[in-house]
C-alpha positions as semicolon CSV with decimal commas, in nm:
position;residue;x (nm);y (nm);z (nm)
1;X;12,276;8,651;8,533
2;X;12,087;8,432;8,781
3;X;12,102;8,714;9,036
4;X;11,960;8,960;8,782
5;X;11,671;8,724;8,701
6;X;11,593;8,669;9,071
7;X;11,595;9,033;9,179
8;X;11,469;9,169;8,849
9;X;11,173;8,932;8,848
10;X;11,092;9,017;9,210
11;X;11,112;9,393;9,144
12;X;10,892;9,363;8,834
13;X;10,628;9,165;9,020
14;X;10,622;9,419;9,304
15;X;10,588;9,698;9,046
16;X;10,285;9,512;8,905
17;X;10,134;9,512;9,258
18;X;10,160;9,135;9,301
19;X;10,130;9,047;9,675
20;X;10,477;9,014;9,822
21;X;10,444;8,647;9,921
22;X;10,336;8,550;9,570
23;X;10,604;8,775;9,417
24;X;10,877;8,606;9,621
25;X;10,754;8,259;9,523
26;X;10,714;8,340;9,152
27;X;11,057;8,509;9,134
28;X;11,212;8,200;9,293
29;X;11,027;7,967;9,054
30;X;11,127;8,164;8,742
31;X;11,490;8,168;8,857
32;X;11,490;7,791;8,918
33;X;11,353;7,732;8,568
34;X;11,601;7,977;8,415
35;X;11,910;7,839;8,590
36;X;11,813;7,473;8,559
37;X;12,045;7,393;8,851
38;X;11,767;7,298;9,094
39;X;11,457;7,078;9,064
40;X;11,115;7,242;9,069
41;X;11,043;7,047;9,388
42;X;11,288;7,281;9,566
43;X;11,023;7,554;9,600
44;X;10,754;7,318;9,731
45;X;10,995;7,165;9,980
46;X;11,106;7,506;10,114
47;X;10,746;7,627;10,143
48;X;10,666;7,332;10,371
49;X;10,985;7,282;10,570
50;X;11,039;7,653;10,645
51;X;10,715;7,678;10,845
52;X;10,764;7,342;11,019
53;X;10,918;7,500;11,328
54;X;10,819;7,497;11,697
55;X;10,938;7,856;11,765
56;X;10,745;7,972;11,458
57;X;10,422;7,844;11,614
58;X;10,433;8,154;11,835
59;X;10,331;8,367;11,536
60;X;9,974;8,238;11,480
61;X;9,907;8,228;11,854
62;X;10,024;8,587;11,909
63;X;9,811;8,694;11,612
64;X;9,508;8,520;11,762
65;X;9,580;8,670;12,105
66;X;9,595;9,018;11,951
67;X;9,262;8,966;11,772
68;X;9,095;8,845;12,093
69;X;9,228;9,132;12,301
70;X;9,155;9,394;12,036
71;X;8,789;9,293;12,026
72;X;8,753;9,210;12,395
73;X;8,746;9,560;12,545
74;X;9,107;9,549;12,656
75;X;9,227;9,843;12,445
76;X;8,958;10,072;12,591
77;X;9,065;9,990;12,946
78;X;9,430;10,045;12,867
79;X;9,342;10,388;12,730
80;X;9,145;10,469;13,045
81;X;9,459;10,415;13,252
82;X;9,676;10,628;13,022
83;X;9,410;10,899;13,008
84;X;9,376;10,907;13,386
85;X;9,750;10,969;13,416
86;X;9,812;11,226;13,138
87;X;9,467;11,320;13,004
88;X;9,468;11,663;13,169
89;X;9,810;11,762;13,030
90;X;9,870;11,961;12,711
91;X;9,814;11,717;12,427
92;X;9,685;11,468;12,683
93;X;9,475;11,265;12,439
94;X;9,765;11,232;12,193
95;X;10,006;11,132;12,470
96;X;9,753;10,887;12,613
97;X;9,712;10,734;12,266
98;X;10,087;10,674;12,236
99;X;10,103;10,527;12,587
100;X;9,808;10,300;12,504
101;X;9,986;10,181;12,188
102;X;10,288;10,099;12,405
103;X;10,069;9,899;12,642
104;X;9,896;9,720;12,356
105;X;10,233;9,649;12,194
106;X;10,312;9,432;12,493
107;X;10,007;9,223;12,403
108;X;9,968;9,202;12,026
109;X;10,323;9,187;11,883
110;X;10,197;9,345;11,560
111;X;10,208;9,701;11,426
112;X;9,894;9,694;11,209
113;X;9,699;9,513;11,484
114;X;9,794;9,790;11,728
115;X;9,680;10,059;11,483
116;X;9,351;9,881;11,416
117;X;9,274;9,817;11,784
118;X;9,367;10,165;11,911
119;X;9,292;10,377;11,604
120;X;8,926;10,280;11,584
121;X;8,875;10,419;11,934
122;X;9,124;10,702;11,959
123;X;9,113;10,879;11,621
124;X;8,741;10,972;11,654
125;X;8,793;11,057;12,023
126;X;9,085;11,291;11,944
127;X;8,885;11,461;11,667
128;X;8,594;11,517;11,910
129;X;8,844;11,668;12,152
130;X;8,942;11,925;11,889
131;X;9,254;11,765;11,739
132;X;9,322;11,790;11,367
133;X;9,226;11,463;11,200
134;X;9,558;11,436;11,012
135;X;9,754;11,469;11,335
136;X;9,527;11,219;11,515
137;X;9,574;10,961;11,239
138;X;9,950;11,027;11,227
139;X;9,982;10,969;11,603
140;X;9,821;10,626;11,576
141;X;10,004;10,526;11,257
142;X;10,344;10,617;11,403
143;X;10,284;10,483;11,755
144;X;10,154;10,156;11,608
145;X;10,508;10,079;11,494
146;X;10,602;10,030;11,859
147;X;10,392;9,711;11,838
148;X;10,688;9,524;11,685
149;X;10,954;9,667;11,918
150;X;10,811;9,617;12,268
151;X;10,784;9,241;12,326
152;X;10,626;9,010;12,238
153;X;10,718;9,086;11,878
154;X;10,644;8,871;11,575
155;X;10,943;9,012;11,377
156;X;11,170;8,928;11,672
157;X;11,043;8,571;11,661
158;X;11,126;8,557;11,290
159;X;11,475;8,701;11,344
160;X;11,540;8,456;11,628
161;X;11,432;8,160;11,417
162;X;11,624;8,275;11,107
163;X;11,943;8,379;11,287
164;X;11,939;8,112;11,558
165;X;11,932;8,382;11,827
166;X;11,754;8,351;12,165
167;X;11,399;8,486;12,128
168;X;11,382;8,541;12,504
169;X;11,695;8,762;12,491
170;X;11,548;8,955;12,198
171;X;11,224;9,012;12,387
172;X;11,392;9,151;12,698
173;X;11,630;9,362;12,487
174;X;11,338;9,528;12,306
175;X;11,178;9,676;12,618
176;X;11,400;9,983;12,668
177;X;11,429;10,070;12,294
178;X;11,050;10,047;12,264
179;X;11,005;10,280;12,561
180;X;11,259;10,527;12,418
181;X;11,078;10,533;12,083
182;X;10,751;10,597;12,264
183;X;10,903;10,881;12,470
184;X;11,045;11,044;12,156
185;X;10,700;11,037;11,995
186;X;10,539;11,170;12,315
187;X;10,785;11,463;12,315
188;X;10,685;11,563;11,961
189;X;10,314;11,515;12,033
190;X;10,344;11,741;12,339
191;X;10,535;12,010;12,148
192;X;10,293;12,009;11,855
193;X;9,989;12,011;12,085
194;X;10,131;12,307;12,280
195;X;10,196;12,491;11,952
196;X;9,842;12,422;11,826
197;X;9,672;12,484;12,160
198;X;9,539;12,133;12,216
199;X;9,446;12,145;12,582
200;X;9,395;11,852;12,812
201;X;9,077;11,758;12,996
202;X;8,950;12,000;13,258
203;X;8,942;11,725;13,519
204;X;9,241;11,711;13,751
205;X;9,450;11,398;13,778
206;X;9,409;11,235;14,116
207;X;9,541;10,922;14,276
208;X;9,184;10,799;14,316
209;X;9,112;10,842;13,946
210;X;9,433;10,665;13,844
211;X;9,372;10,384;14,093
212;X;9,012;10,333;13,974
213;X;9,118;10,312;13,607
214;X;9,410;10,084;13,691
215;X;9,192;9,853;13,899
216;X;8,937;9,832;13,617
217;X;9,216;9,745;13,373
218;X;9,405;9,510;13,606
219;X;9,328;9,198;13,402
220;X;9,455;9,367;13,086
221;X;9,770;9,500;13,255
222;X;9,848;9,152;13,387
223;X;9,875;9,009;13,034
224;X;10,228;9,136;12,951
225;X;10,336;9,061;13,308
226;X;10,230;8,698;13,269
227;X;10,376;8,662;12,918
228;X;10,714;8,824;12,981
229;X;10,743;8,712;13,342
230;X;10,678;8,352;13,239
231;X;10,943;8,366;12,966
232;X;11,214;8,531;13,175
233;X;11,126;8,323;13,480
234;X;11,187;8,006;13,279
235;X;10,829;7,887;13,325
236;X;10,755;7,858;12,955
237;X;10,909;7,923;12,613
238;X;10,801;8,214;12,387
239;X;10,582;7,971;12,189
240;X;10,415;7,843;12,504
241;X;10,378;8,205;12,619
242;X;10,180;8,277;12,301
243;X;9,940;7,994;12,385
244;X;9,907;8,123;12,742
245;X;9,828;8,468;12,600
246;X;9,546;8,322;12,390
247;X;9,394;8,129;12,683
248;X;9,425;8,417;12,928
249;X;9,303;8,675;12,675
250;X;9,001;8,459;12,592
251;X;8,918;8,419;12,960
252;X;8,958;8,793;13,028
253;X;8,754;8,901;12,723
254;X;8,466;8,652;12,766
255;X;8,442;8,595;13,142
256;X;8,605;8,887;13,324
257;X;8,510;9,177;13,093
258;X;8,229;8,995;12,907
259;X;8,274;9,209;12,595
260;X;8,362;8,924;12,361
261;X;8,065;8,697;12,302
262;X;8,087;8,330;12,208
263;X;7,906;8,412;11,882
264;X;8,192;8,651;11,794
265;X;8,462;8,383;11,822
266;X;8,422;8,237;11,468
267;X;8,485;8,585;11,320
268;X;8,787;8,638;11,549
269;X;8,932;8,299;11,456
270;X;8,862;8,359;11,086
271;X;9,038;8,698;11,090
272;X;9,341;8,561;11,275
273;X;9,357;8,256;11,044
274;X;9,350;8,483;10,739
275;X;9,632;8,697;10,880
276;X;9,831;8,387;10,978
277;X;9,792;8,235;10,631
278;X;9,917;8,557;10,473
279;X;10,215;8,572;10,709
280;X;10,311;8,207;10,660
281;X;10,292;8,233;10,280
282;X;10,536;8,524;10,304
283;X;10,757;8,326;10,546
284;X;10,767;8,017;10,324
285;X;10,829;8,208;10,002
286;X;11,090;8,433;10,165
287;X;11,274;8,129;10,299
288;X;11,285;7,976;9,951
289;X;11,402;8,307;9,807
290;X;11,670;8,339;10,077
291;X;11,783;7,980;10,033
292;X;11,829;8,041;9,661
293;X;12,034;8,351;9,745
294;X;12,260;8,138;9,962
295;X;12,303;7,871;9,694
296;X;12,404;8,143;9,445
297;X;12,648;8,280;9,709
298;X;12,491;8,627;9,684
299;X;12,536;8,693;10,062
300;X;12,912;8,643;10,021
301;X;12,918;8,885;9,728
302;X;12,725;9,150;9,925
303;X;12,952;9,099;10,227
304;X;13,260;9,139;10,007
305;X;13,114;9,454;9,851
306;X;13,043;9,611;10,191
307;X;13,388;9,525;10,325
308;X;13,546;9,668;10,009
309;X;13,384;10,006;10,078
310;X;13,519;10,024;10,432
311;X;13,638;9,806;10,717
312;X;13,536;10,068;10,973
313;X;13,254;9,916;11,189
314;X;13,076;10,252;11,219
315;X;13,066;10,303;10,842
316;X;12,945;9,946;10,784
317;X;12,668;9,981;11,044
318;X;12,555;10,311;10,888
319;X;12,551;10,154;10,541
320;X;12,344;9,862;10,672
321;X;12,109;10,107;10,847
322;X;12,050;10,298;10,524
323;X;11,993;9,968;10,341
324;X;11,736;9,853;10,601
325;X;11,554;10,187;10,594
326;X;11,524;10,169;10,214
327;X;11,419;9,802;10,219
328;X;11,161;9,876;10,491
329;X;10,995;10,130;10,263
330;X;10,930;9,872;9,992
331;X;10,925;9,526;10,150
332;X;10,720;9,350;10,415
333;X;10,905;9,338;10,749
334;X;10,892;8,960;10,791
335;X;11,014;8,895;10,436
336;X;11,296;9,145;10,481
337;X;11,409;8,979;10,805
338;X;11,408;8,628;10,657
339;X;11,595;8,733;10,343
340;X;11,845;8,979;10,494
341;X;11,933;8,812;10,825
342;X;12,149;8,537;10,665
343;X;12,320;8,807;10,456
344;X;12,383;9,075;10,717
345;X;12,422;8,884;11,045
346;X;12,760;8,725;10,955
347;X;12,890;9,068;10,849
348;X;12,799;9,244;11,173
349;X;12,923;8,955;11,388
350;X;13,255;8,979;11,204
351;X;13,290;9,346;11,305
352;X;13,199;9,273;11,668
353;X;12,827;9,354;11,688
354;X;12,625;9,139;11,927
355;X;12,360;8,930;11,739
356;X;12,090;9,031;11,989
357;X;12,177;9,401;11,953
358;X;12,168;9,370;11,574
359;X;11,831;9,196;11,593
360;X;11,685;9,495;11,779
361;X;11,846;9,736;11,531
362;X;11,698;9,540;11,243
363;X;11,348;9,539;11,394
364;X;11,356;9,911;11,480
365;X;11,489;9,999;11,133
366;X;11,220;9,797;10,960
367;X;10,950;9,921;11,202
368;X;11,000;10,267;11,052
369;X;10,878;10,116;10,726
370;X;10,539;10,056;10,888
371;X;10,457;10,426;10,856
372;X;10,658;10,532;10,550
373;X;10,517;10,508;10,197
374;X;10,476;10,333;9,960
375;X;10,424;10,008;10,157
376;X;10,356;10,153;10,503
377;X;10,088;9,915;10,632
378;X;10,010;10,134;10,935
379;X;9,942;10,426;10,702
380;X;9,687;10,224;10,505
381;X;9,512;10,108;10,824
382;X;9,508;10,457;10,979
383;X;9,393;10,613;10,650
384;X;9,111;10,360;10,625
385;X;8,996;10,429;10,980
386;X;9,024;10,809;10,967
387;X;8,940;10,882;10,602
388;X;9,254;11,099;10,572
389;X;9,409;11,058;10,222
390;X;9,741;10,873;10,211
391;X;9,940;11,168;10,074
392;X;9,827;11,400;10,357
393;X;9,885;11,133;10,620
394;X;10,232;11,061;10,480
395;X;10,329;11,426;10,534
396;X;10,178;11,436;10,883
397;X;10,393;11,146;11,009
398;X;10,725;11,306;10,903
399;X;10,800;11,461;11,248
400;X;10,736;11,124;11,413
401;X;10,967;10,967;11,156
402;X;11,244;11,213;11,249
403;X;11,191;11,142;11,621
404;X;11,223;10,769;11,559
405;X;11,536;10,812;11,345
406;X;11,705;11,010;11,622
407;X;11,616;10,738;11,871
408;X;11,750;10,476;11,629
409;X;12,089;10,648;11,628
410;X;12,105;10,630;12,008
411;X;12,010;10,262;12,004
412;X;12,263;10,189;11,729
413;X;12,567;10,350;11,890
414;X;12,489;10,281;12,256
415;X;12,454;9,898;12,266
416;X;12,406;9,909;12,643
417;X;12,051;10,034;12,580
418;X;11,957;9,696;12,433
419;X;12,192;9,466;12,621
420;X;12,161;9,598;12,978
421;X;11,928;9,317;13,091
422;X;12,103;9,018;12,935
423;X;12,427;8,851;13,034
């Protein structure tokens, strides 16, 4: 009965459009009152202690770094490099947009931030170039999901903290899957552009043009090199890397590129603080929700149910994949990771799946939820930027969804793709 109250209350609150962080907290509170087995102080304690974590400090700093870089002219320079390389090809602008999202993913660690930073520039530019507005918005909405796969990744930080898995190993394991997802999307964008006759720029690609664009963007390109190189070189932890990203991004945006003015900083800090507060409310409430699940031994019941269906590792992984895809459609990625990691990680470890590999699978699965309705945040951002109605945009992203699902199958059943760079 306690389980029914917990999940039923949460589902009802989501149906009533209550923000997910508040819904998680209220469902936990109602269940505590109903069961009477825990003091009311339990919720307050979990809200505080769950965010009192050094690794978790990476989240607000990566959010701030993404805000600084998004408003500091860095995204435009990254696009210039991508456009210089592929701009004259069929569907060049669409391909360059996806490549730019991949570059920006290695800076922001956030899907919606990637869509906001790149979409505001690229959707109007693609429309001017003759692309259909629905397709242009779909490209950005889908490619923005790569923001949580290519490191640094905020969901990977959350999985590492929740599952006690090396964040550094997760970061390095996300590089190849992120590139594969990007290539799959590029393949569809090229095919569709060829079918629709979307030509590239008349200018020919030349080494001089590529070199000029790359040299202009050198300070932006150095950001992921410094962040990831510092982590894997043992110079600093992922949390310290987030701080370095903020300092370097601020220096590049205000001094080197001079596109972010000192007067703009209060707005940048305000926006990042608002996002951070939203994220941490979700984190705290999800931790309390997950802790209550553990106390009620619900993870053990779910594990027993899965194992009763089949003991075949392939079947179990496919069942978990379907579960994550469904959850990703309705629940915030961070909340899903915090709640489901303690439930699913012991199951997959028991059948021989590496925790790092499963972390990447979980992030890629849930990343698909960024551009699938009804809670696809990237869709809302892209729709707001482009003016394309949600229902039309939801249909336009379906081919990208299929491309990502095919890539997910490769990542799932070929663990070497994720584990090739770690011992």
